[in-house]
N, CA, C and O atoms as CSV, one atom per row, in Angstrom:
chain,resi,resn,atom,element,x,y,z
A,1,MET,N,N,93.152,71.893,95.640
A,1,MET,CA,C,91.990,72.528,95.074
A,1,MET,C,C,92.319,73.976,94.748
A,1,MET,O,O,92.966,74.657,95.543
A,2,ALA,N,N,91.884,74.453,93.598
A,2,ALA,CA,C,92.177,75.807,93.172
A,2,ALA,C,C,91.411,76.832,94.029
A,2,ALA,O,O,90.441,76.491,94.707
A,3,GLY,N,N,91.855,78.054,93.985
A,3,GLY,CA,C,91.195,79.160,94.663
A,3,GLY,C,C,89.810,79.428,94.085
A,3,GLY,O,O,89.455,78.927,93.017
A,4,SER,N,N,89.063,80.201,94.789
A,4,SER,CA,C,87.714,80.484,94.310
A,4,SER,C,C,87.765,81.379,93.075
A,4,SER,O,O,88.712,82.134,92.857
A,5,GLU,N,N,86.731,81.264,92.297
A,5,GLU,CA,C,86.625,82.028,91.071
A,5,GLU,C,C,86.599,83.508,91.368
A,5,GLU,O,O,87.130,84.295,90.585
A,6,ARG,N,N,86.010,83.910,92.455
A,6,ARG,CA,C,85.947,85.319,92.843
A,6,ARG,C,C,87.347,85.924,92.991
A,6,ARG,O,O,87.605,87.035,92.530
A,7,ARG,N,N,88.251,85.171,93.645
A,7,ARG,CA,C,89.619,85.646,93.820
A,7,ARG,C,C,90.296,85.883,92.485
A,7,ARG,O,O,90.955,86.902,92.277
A,8,ARG,N,N,90.124,84.925,91.579
A,8,ARG,CA,C,90.739,85.069,90.233
A,8,ARG,C,C,90.170,86.221,89.491
A,8,ARG,O,O,90.889,86.942,88.800
A,9,GLU,N,N,88.851,86.415,89.624
A,9,GLU,CA,C,88.162,87.528,88.980
A,9,GLU,C,C,88.734,88.893,89.470
A,9,GLU,O,O,89.014,89.801,88.687
A,10,ILE,N,N,88.881,88.970,90.757
A,10,ILE,CA,C,89.429,90.214,91.368
A,10,ILE,C,C,90.855,90.456,90.872
A,10,ILE,O,O,91.235,91.584,90.558
A,11,SER,N,N,91.623,89.395,90.810
A,11,SER,CA,C,93.018,89.517,90.331
A,11,SER,C,C,93.046,89.977,88.882
A,11,SER,O,O,93.824,90.860,88.519
A,12,ARG,N,N,92.201,89.379,88.059
A,12,ARG,CA,C,92.135,89.814,86.621
A,12,ARG,C,C,91.747,91.267,86.498
A,12,ARG,O,O,92.297,92.006,85.682
A,13,ARG,N,N,90.790,91.670,87.321
A,13,ARG,CA,C,90.330,93.070,87.305
A,13,ARG,C,C,91.448,94.050,87.681
A,13,ARG,O,O,91.624,95.089,87.045
A,14,ARG,N,N,92.185,93.697,88.714
A,14,ARG,CA,C,93.290,94.560,89.150
A,14,ARG,C,C,94.369,94.643,88.099
A,14,ARG,O,O,94.911,95.722,87.860
A,15,THR,N,N,94.697,93.534,87.464
A,15,THR,CA,C,95.702,93.512,86.434
A,15,THR,C,C,95.246,94.361,85.245
A,15,THR,O,O,96.026,95.123,84.673
A,16,ARG,N,N,93.958,94.213,84.883
A,16,ARG,CA,C,93.403,94.968,83.765
A,16,ARG,C,C,93.465,96.463,84.072
A,16,ARG,O,O,93.787,97.263,83.193
A,17,ARG,N,N,93.164,96.840,85.295
A,17,ARG,CA,C,93.176,98.244,85.699
A,17,ARG,C,C,94.595,98.823,85.576
A,17,ARG,O,O,94.769,99.963,85.145
A,18,LYS,N,N,95.592,98.038,85.953
A,18,LYS,CA,C,96.979,98.499,85.844
A,18,LYS,C,C,97.351,98.706,84.396
A,18,LYS,O,O,97.983,99.706,84.058
A,19,LYS,N,N,96.971,97.778,83.530
A,19,LYS,CA,C,97.285,97.855,82.114
A,19,LYS,C,C,96.588,99.059,81.473
A,19,LYS,O,O,97.172,99.751,80.639
A,20,VAL,N,N,95.323,99.304,81.873
A,20,VAL,CA,C,94.601,100.434,81.320
A,20,VAL,C,C,95.259,101.743,81.746
A,20,VAL,O,O,95.376,102.666,80.940
A,21,GLU,N,N,95.678,101.828,82.968
A,21,GLU,CA,C,96.378,103.058,83.465
A,21,GLU,C,C,97.649,103.266,82.668
A,21,GLU,O,O,97.955,104.390,82.270
A,22,HIS,N,N,98.394,102.199,82.429
A,22,HIS,CA,C,99.636,102.285,81.678
A,22,HIS,C,C,99.385,102.795,80.245
A,22,HIS,O,O,100.109,103.654,79.743
A,23,LEU,N,N,98.339,102.243,79.601
A,23,LEU,CA,C,97.991,102.658,78.265
A,23,LEU,C,C,97.553,104.127,78.255
A,23,LEU,O,O,97.835,104.846,77.297
A,24,LYS,N,N,96.874,104.570,79.297
A,24,LYS,CA,C,96.421,105.952,79.321
A,24,LYS,C,C,97.621,106.913,79.421
A,24,LYS,O,O,97.626,107.971,78.792
A,25,LYS,N,N,98.630,106.536,80.214
A,25,LYS,CA,C,99.837,107.381,80.294
A,25,LYS,C,C,100.547,107.430,78.972
A,25,LYS,O,O,101.038,108.487,78.578
A,26,ARG,N,N,100.619,106.315,78.271
A,26,ARG,CA,C,101.269,106.260,76.974
A,26,ARG,C,C,100.493,107.085,75.938
A,26,ARG,O,O,101.085,107.702,75.053
A,27,ALA,N,N,99.179,107.087,76.061
A,27,ALA,CA,C,98.319,107.758,75.084
A,27,ALA,C,C,98.458,109.264,75.160
A,27,ALA,O,O,98.278,109.937,74.145
A,28,GLU,N,N,98.770,109.820,76.312
A,28,GLU,CA,C,98.862,111.235,76.504
A,28,GLU,C,C,99.962,111.859,75.646
A,28,GLU,O,O,99.817,112.986,75.173
A,29,LYS,N,N,101.070,111.124,75.442
A,29,LYS,CA,C,102.172,111.679,74.650
A,29,LYS,C,C,102.461,110.894,73.388
A,29,LYS,O,O,103.586,110.889,72.889
A,30,ALA,N,N,101.423,110.221,72.870
A,30,ALA,CA,C,101.561,109.382,71.686
A,30,ALA,C,C,101.226,110.139,70.427
A,30,ALA,O,O,100.453,111.097,70.437
A,31,SER,N,N,101.842,109.677,69.306
A,31,SER,CA,C,101.504,110.259,68.024
A,31,SER,C,C,100.217,109.633,67.527
A,31,SER,O,O,99.643,108.779,68.203
A,32,VAL,N,N,99.750,110.049,66.340
A,32,VAL,CA,C,98.456,109.595,65.834
A,32,VAL,C,C,98.506,108.083,65.573
A,32,VAL,O,O,97.574,107.362,65.932
A,33,SER,N,N,99.584,107.603,64.953
A,33,SER,CA,C,99.653,106.167,64.671
A,33,SER,C,C,99.775,105.350,65.938
A,33,SER,O,O,99.229,104.251,66.030
A,34,ASP,N,N,100.502,105.892,66.931
A,34,ASP,CA,C,100.631,105.201,68.225
A,34,ASP,C,C,99.282,105.151,68.938
A,34,ASP,O,O,98.976,104.173,69.619
A,35,LYS,N,N,98.479,106.196,68.784
A,35,LYS,CA,C,97.151,106.225,69.404
A,35,LYS,C,C,96.261,105.142,68.809
A,35,LYS,O,O,95.469,104.526,69.523
A,36,ALA,N,N,96.384,104.911,67.530
A,36,ALA,CA,C,95.588,103.883,66.896
A,36,ALA,C,C,95.989,102.493,67.406
A,36,ALA,O,O,95.144,101.619,67.597
A,37,ALA,N,N,97.281,102.314,67.619
A,37,ALA,CA,C,97.764,101.030,68.168
A,37,ALA,C,C,97.291,100.852,69.608
A,37,ALA,O,O,96.921,99.747,70.003
A,38,ILE,N,N,97.298,101.909,70.381
A,38,ILE,CA,C,96.852,101.869,71.767
A,38,ILE,C,C,95.380,101.540,71.794
A,38,ILE,O,O,94.950,100.734,72.620
A,39,ALA,N,N,94.589,102.136,70.915
A,39,ALA,CA,C,93.180,101.890,70.872
A,39,ALA,C,C,92.899,100.399,70.553
A,39,ALA,O,O,91.997,99.785,71.122
A,40,ALA,N,N,93.692,99.851,69.637
A,40,ALA,CA,C,93.509,98.415,69.289
A,40,ALA,C,C,93.838,97.545,70.479
A,40,ALA,O,O,93.110,96.589,70.745
A,41,LYS,N,N,94.893,97.828,71.203
A,41,LYS,CA,C,95.237,97.050,72.406
A,41,LYS,C,C,94.147,97.184,73.462
A,41,LYS,O,O,93.808,96.214,74.140
A,42,LEU,N,N,93.611,98.368,73.595
A,42,LEU,CA,C,92.572,98.617,74.599
A,42,LEU,C,C,91.311,97.809,74.273
A,42,LEU,O,O,90.651,97.284,75.170
A,43,ARG,N,N,90.987,97.717,72.981
A,43,ARG,CA,C,89.816,96.961,72.579
A,43,ARG,C,C,89.964,95.463,72.892
A,43,ARG,O,O,88.989,94.788,73.224
A,44,GLN,N,N,91.194,94.962,72.781
A,44,GLN,CA,C,91.413,93.547,73.092
A,44,GLN,C,C,91.380,93.323,74.592
A,44,GLN,O,O,91.042,92.234,75.054
A,45,LEU,N,N,91.728,94.347,75.350
A,45,LEU,CA,C,91.904,94.184,76.789
A,45,LEU,C,C,90.601,94.207,77.570
A,45,LEU,O,O,90.416,93.427,78.505
A,46,THR,N,N,89.703,95.098,77.189
A,46,THR,CA,C,88.531,95.285,78.088
A,46,THR,C,C,87.230,95.479,77.260
A,46,THR,O,O,87.264,96.068,76.180
A,47,PRO,N,N,86.123,94.993,77.765
A,47,PRO,CA,C,84.847,95.142,77.064
A,47,PRO,C,C,84.320,96.567,76.963
A,47,PRO,O,O,83.547,96.878,76.056
A,48,GLY,N,N,84.727,97.434,77.881
A,48,GLY,CA,C,84.272,98.819,77.852
A,48,GLY,C,C,85.209,99.754,77.096
A,48,GLY,O,O,85.259,100.950,77.381
A,49,ALA,N,N,85.955,99.209,76.128
A,49,ALA,CA,C,87.000,99.946,75.460
A,49,ALA,C,C,86.496,101.110,74.646
A,49,ALA,O,O,87.123,102.169,74.620
A,50,GLU,N,N,85.375,100.932,73.981
A,50,GLU,CA,C,84.869,101.981,73.086
A,50,GLU,C,C,84.632,103.286,73.863
A,50,GLU,O,O,84.943,104.371,73.371
A,51,GLU,N,N,84.096,103.175,75.043
A,51,GLU,CA,C,83.896,104.388,75.857
A,51,GLU,C,C,85.213,105.051,76.206
A,51,GLU,O,O,85.324,106.276,76.173
A,52,LEU,N,N,86.224,104.238,76.546
A,52,LEU,CA,C,87.547,104.778,76.908
A,52,LEU,C,C,88.224,105.417,75.700
A,52,LEU,O,O,88.845,106.474,75.819
A,53,VAL,N,N,88.104,104.772,74.528
A,53,VAL,CA,C,88.694,105.340,73.293
A,53,VAL,C,C,88.086,106.687,73.008
A,53,VAL,O,O,88.795,107.628,72.654
A,54,GLU,N,N,86.790,106.791,73.157
A,54,GLU,CA,C,86.107,108.078,72.906
A,54,GLU,C,C,86.496,109.108,73.918
A,54,GLU,O,O,86.751,110.259,73.564
A,55,ARG,N,N,86.550,108.719,75.194
A,55,ARG,CA,C,86.877,109.669,76.264
A,55,ARG,C,C,88.267,110.173,76.182
A,55,ARG,O,O,88.518,111.344,76.466
A,56,TRP,N,N,89.210,109.309,75.793
A,56,TRP,CA,C,90.621,109.688,75.717
A,56,TRP,C,C,90.945,110.366,74.377
A,56,TRP,O,O,92.042,110.905,74.228
A,57,GLY,N,N,90.021,110.355,73.391
A,57,GLY,CA,C,90.272,110.968,72.134
A,57,GLY,C,C,91.320,110.257,71.290
A,57,GLY,O,O,92.111,110.891,70.592
A,58,LEU,N,N,91.312,108.923,71.366
A,58,LEU,CA,C,92.310,108.126,70.608
A,58,LEU,C,C,91.976,108.077,69.114
A,58,LEU,O,O,92.873,108.050,68.271
A,59,GLU,N,N,90.718,108.066,68.806
A,59,GLU,CA,C,90.339,108.020,67.363
A,59,GLU,C,C,89.308,109.121,67.131
A,59,GLU,O,O,88.182,109.050,67.622
A,60,GLU,N,N,89.703,110.112,66.396
A,60,GLU,CA,C,88.791,111.200,66.046
A,60,GLU,C,C,87.920,110.760,64.929
A,60,GLU,O,O,88.409,110.261,63.915
A,61,ARG,N,N,86.624,110.932,65.085
A,61,ARG,CA,C,85.694,110.527,64.010
A,61,ARG,C,C,85.009,111.710,63.449
A,61,ARG,O,O,84.192,111.576,62.538
């Protein structure tokens, strides 16, 4: 029998957090075109991406 859904949810959350941290480090020293690519990846990764994109200044509007 598979593990509980809660365990899998926690695992996904931890993995997502690691990936978001990695993208944030890359975004600090990225060029404008790289920032757009990072923003696209971030949008695919997490539902709260728009807030992060705005906070990190990935896309100036």
